[in-house]
N, C-alpha and C positions, 0 to 999 in steps of 0.2 A: 483783431491783432492781439498777439500773445504778449503777456507782460514779461519783464526781464526775468522774473523768477520762473515763469513757465518755460521760457527759452532755455534757461540753465538746466531745467529738468530733462531736456532732450540730449544732454551730454552725460556719458557714463565713464567712470574710471574703475576698472576692474583689473587687479594684478594678474589675473589669468587670461586677460585679453589684451593683445598688443603690448605686452610688458607693462601694463598699467598706464599707458599713455591715454590722455583724454580722447574719446571717440564719440562719434554721433551714435546715440543709443540705437541698438539693434543692427549696427553695422561695424565693420572693422575699418572705418575710415577716420583717420586722425583729424582732430580739430586743427592741428598745426598745418596739415596739408591744405585744408580749405583756406586758411588764413594766408598761406604762401600763394595760392592761386589768386586770391583777391588782391594781395599786395603786388603781384606781377601784372595786374591790369585786367584779369579775367572778370567778366561780369557774372552775376548770379545765373543769368540765362546760359552763359557759356559753360559754367560748372554743371548746371542741371542737364545740359545736353550730353556731357561726358559721363555723368553719374545720374541717370534717370530714376534710380531708386530713391534719390533724395528729394527733399522739398525745399522751397524757398525758406521755410521756417527753420530747417536744419542748418542752412547757411547762416541765417541770422543768429541761430543759437551759437554757432562757432564764434561769430563776432562778439556776442554777449559774453561768452566765456573768456575770450581774449581780453576784452575790456575789463572784466572782473579781475583777471590775473595781474593787470597792470596796477591795480590798487594794492596788490599784495607784494609785488616784487619789482625791483628796478633792474634794468639792463644797462650796463655801462656802455656808453657810446662815446668814442674818442672825440675830443674837440679839435677843431682845425686851427 
């Protein structure tokens, strides 16, 4: 099993690729897209069947990146 640091190394941010959006290294697949899929209820297996070029570690890397970003930034959610 990969460490948190090793997972984060699977994410790349390059201003020349996808406008600098965080992507899975070696692919033009946004981290945010993978997180949206997971949030909508897709499983890792569902995602991998749609994107066979990815690995389960790539999906975990996206989750690790999202987790790390919540330590750095808050998103306002309206109270009811």
